[in-house]
C-alpha positions in Angstrom: -3.8 32.3 -19.5 -5.1 32.9 -16.1 -7.4 30.1 -16.0 -5.1 27.6 -17.8 -2.3 28.9 -14.8 -4.7 27.8 -12.6 -6.1 24.6 -13.8 -2.1 23.7 -13.7 -1.6 24.4 -10.4 -4.8 22.4 -9.2 -3.5 19.6 -11.2 0.0 19.7 -9.7 -1.6 19.9 -5.8 -3.9 16.9 -7.0 -0.7 14.8 -7.9 1.1 15.8 -4.8 -1.7 14.3 -2.8 -2.0 11.1 -4.5 1.7 10.7 -3.9 1.1 11.7 -0.2 -1.5 8.9 -0.2 0.2 6.5 -1.8 3.5 7.2 0.3 1.1 5.3 3.1 2.2 7.8 6.2 -0.6 6.9 8.6 -0.6 7.3 12.2 0.8 4.4 14.2 3.5 3.2 11.6 7.5 3.1 11.9 9.2 4.9 9.6 12.8 5.9 9.0 13.4 9.1 7.0 17.2 9.9 6.1 18.2 13.6 5.4 19.8 13.9 2.2 19.7 17.6 1.3 20.2 20.7 3.9 20.2 24.0 1.8 20.0 26.0 5.1 22.8 25.6 7.2 22.0 28.0 9.6 18.9 26.3 10.3 19.9 22.7 11.1 17.6 19.8 11.2 17.2 16.3 12.1 19.8 14.2 10.2 17.2 11.3 10.5 14.4 10.6 12.3 13.1 6.8 13.4 10.0 5.9 14.9 6.6 5.6 15.0 4.1 8.3 13.2 2.2 10.4 15.7 -0.1 11.7 13.1 -1.2 10.8 9.6 1.3 12.8 7.0 -0.1 15.9 5.8 1.2 19.0 3.7 1.5 22.4 6.1 2.5 20.3 8.9 5.3 18.7 10.5 6.0 15.0 10.5 6.7 14.1 14.2 7.6 10.4 15.9 7.1 9.3 19.2 4.9 11.7 20.8 6.8 14.3 19.1 10.2 13.2 20.5 12.0 14.3 16.7 9.8 16.2 14.2 10.9 17.8 10.8 9.8 21.2 9.5 6.7 21.3 7.8 6.0 19.3 4.8 5.9 21.0 1.8 6.2 18.6 -1.7 7.0 15.1 -2.3 8.5 13.4 -5.1 9.3 10.0 -6.5 12.9 9.4 -8.1 14.0 6.4 -9.6 11.5 4.5 -7.3 12.6 6.6 -3.9 10.5 8.8 -2.1 11.3 12.2 -0.9 10.1 14.5 1.4 10.9 18.1 1.1 10.4 20.1 4.6 11.3 23.4 5.1 14.9 23.9 3.9 16.0 19.8 3.7 14.6 16.8 2.1 14.6 13.6 3.5 14.3 10.4 2.1 11.9 7.9 3.3 14.1 4.4 3.5 11.3 2.0 5.1 7.5 1.8 6.8 6.2 -1.0 8.1 3.4 -2.2 9.8 3.3 -1.0 13.4 0.8 -3.7 14.8 2.8 -6.9 13.5 6.8 -6.0 13.9 9.0 -8.5 12.1 10.1 -11.7 13.9 13.9 -11.9 14.3 13.6 -16.1 13.5 13.8 -17.2 10.2 10.2 -17.7 8.7 9.7 -21.0 6.6 8.5 -20.7 3.3 5.2 -21.6 2.4 4.2 -24.3 -0.1 0.8 -23.4 -0.5 -2.4 -21.9 1.2 -6.0 -22.7 0.8 -8.7 -20.6 1.1 -12.3 -21.0 2.6 -13.8 -21.7 -0.5 -11.3 -24.4 -1.4 -8.9 -22.2 -3.7 -5.5 -23.4 -3.3 -2.5 -20.8 -4.1 0.8 -22.7 -4.7 4.1 -21.2 -4.7 5.9 -21.4 -7.4 10.0 -22.3 -8.0 10.6 -18.8 -9.9 8.7 -16.9 -6.9 5.2 -16.7 -8.4 2.1 -18.1 -7.1 -0.5 -20.1 -8.9 -4.3 -20.5 -8.0 -6.3 -23.4 -8.4 -10.2 -22.2 -8.3 -12.3 -24.7 -6.7 -15.2 -23.4 -7.8 -14.5 -23.7 -11.4 -11.8 -26.3 -10.8 -9.3 -24.7 -13.0 -6.3 -23.8 -12.5 -5.3 -19.8 -13.3 -2.3 -18.1 -15.0 0.6 -17.5 -12.4 0.3 -14.4 -10.5 3.4 -12.4 -10.1 2.3 -10.8 -6.5 0.2 -12.7 -3.7 -0.6 -10.5 -0.7 -2.9 -11.0 2.1 -5.3 -8.4 3.5 -5.8 -8.4 7.5 -9.3 -9.3 9.0 -11.4 -6.5 9.8 -11.4 -6.6 13.3 -7.5 -6.3 13.7 -7.7 -3.1 11.5 -11.4 -1.6 12.4 -10.2 1.3 14.8 -7.6 2.6 12.6 -9.6 2.4 9.4 -12.9 4.2 11.2 -10.4 7.2 12.6 -8.7 7.5 9.5 -11.5 7.1 6.9 -14.7 7.5 8.7 -16.3 8.6 5.4 -15.5 5.3 3.8 -16.1 2.8 6.7 -18.7 4.8 8.6 -21.4 2.1 9.3 -19.3 -0.9 9.0 -19.7 -3.3 11.5 -18.3 -6.5 10.5 -15.9 -8.5 8.0 -18.7 -9.0 5.9 -19.6 -5.3 5.0 -15.8 -4.7 5.4 -15.5 -7.2 2.2 -18.5 -5.4 0.3 -16.5 -2.2 0.4 -13.1 -3.4 -0.8 -14.7 -5.5 -3.5 -16.5 -2.4 -5.2 -12.9 -1.5 -6.1 -11.6 -5.0 -7.4 -14.6 -5.8 -9.3 -15.5 -2.5 -10.8 -16.4 -2.7 -14.2 -17.2 1.0 -15.2 -13.7 2.1 -14.9 -14.5 4.5 -12.0 -12.1 2.4 -9.5 -9.4 0.4 -9.3 -6.7 -0.9 -6.9 -3.1 -0.2 -7.0 -0.4 -2.3 -4.9 2.3 0.0 -4.0 5.9 -0.2 -2.2 7.0 2.8 -0.9 4.8 4.8 -3.1 6.2 2.9 -6.3 3.4 0.7 -8.2 4.2 -2.6 -8.3 2.7 -5.9 -9.7 5.3 -8.3 -9.1 7.4 -9.5 -5.8 9.6 -11.8 -7.9 13.3 -10.5 -6.9 11.9 -7.8 -4.3 13.3 -7.6 -1.1 10.9 -9.9 1.2 11.1 -7.1 4.2 9.1 -4.8 1.9 5.7 -4.2 2.6 3.1 -3.8 0.3 0.3 -1.4 0.4 -3.0 -1.2 -1.5 -4.4 2.0 -2.7 -7.9 2.0 -3.7 -8.3 4.5 -6.1 -11.2 6.9 -7.1 -10.2 7.3 -10.7 -13.1 9.4 -11.9 -12.3 12.2 -9.1 -8.1 11.4 -9.1 -8.0 10.3 -5.7 -7.0 7.9 -3.2 -10.0 6.9 -1.1 -7.9 4.9 1.4 -4.9 3.0 1.9 -4.8 -0.7 3.5 -1.4 -2.3 4.8 -0.9 -6.1 3.9 1.4 -8.9 4.8 3.6 -10.7 2.5 3.3 -13.6 4.7 0.1 -15.8 4.6 -1.6 -15.7 7.9 -5.0 -17.6 9.1 -8.0 -15.5 8.8 -6.3 -12.7 6.4 -7.8 -12.5 3.0 -5.7 -13.1 -0.7 -4.9 -10.3 -2.9 -3.2 -11.3 -6.1 -2.3 -9.3 -9.2 0.0 -9.6 -12.5 0.7 -7.6 -15.6 0.9 -8.8 -18.8 0.4 -8.1 -22.5 -2.9 -8.9 -24.8 -1.7 -11.1 -27.4 -4.2 -9.8 -29.7 -3.8 -5.7 -28.9 0.2 -5.7 -27.7 -1.4 -3.4 -24.8 0.0 -4.0 -21.2 -2.9 -5.2 -18.9 -3.3 -5.6 -15.4 -5.2 -8.2 -13.1 -6.4 -8.1 -9.6 -8.1 -10.3 -7.5 -9.6 -10.3 -4.0 -10.1 -14.0 -2.7 -11.3 -15.6 0.4 -9.4 -16.0 3.9 -6.9 -18.2 4.7 -8.1 -21.2 6.4 -5.0 -23.1 5.9 -1.4 -23.3 5.2 1.0 -25.8 3.9 4.7 -25.2 4.6 
């Protein structure tokens, strides 16, 4: 009984760490936290917090923004209910309302919708009327099945400092975009079943952006399935950008087995965008 109980506790802790990693609470990221529960009115906490995270979210530590301007009690637990992310901090529970890439604030101007993007090796992604995209692979002269999700991975030069700060054990020794590509392709092309990539919005795994709010940011979770952990998380852009690499995905059912299947693909960098 004692061993079983210990195993259950470790399993809970492991799942909590995975949820925290998938939440994408990294230093330098703007967040909005709204208090939804206050269990001890004698110890009032902030009703809401909004600003840039000072440090990466960790259990046992406060969540603070803007160089300590506002902060919560120590983070104790994380939970997802109906696609919403909740953080228990002391006697209060906060809902994570939004996250965004701190390095690229959204423009208030209306962004034109792209018609297609072309990558360095000639593949063309066309935006379809139903919100999906479809890739024409130049190397094979073939048209792939429509994708439900297409986002864009920032080039190494723009994220190198932050990646080395947050994940030195992964990116130590990576000096250029070629080496960076080799690291992320290990997860995209793994055939052993030990590694994978899971796109997520506010910790909710997502494989379709059809009918999703365009302001919601997608984070890519690079998973070590064998050790049940998130090795690292990368932000993405919903809008195509020159120099960014493509990541597309879809979920479908195998006609022969009836099993639900996931397909993920990392492409080359974007060299042109047609509007």
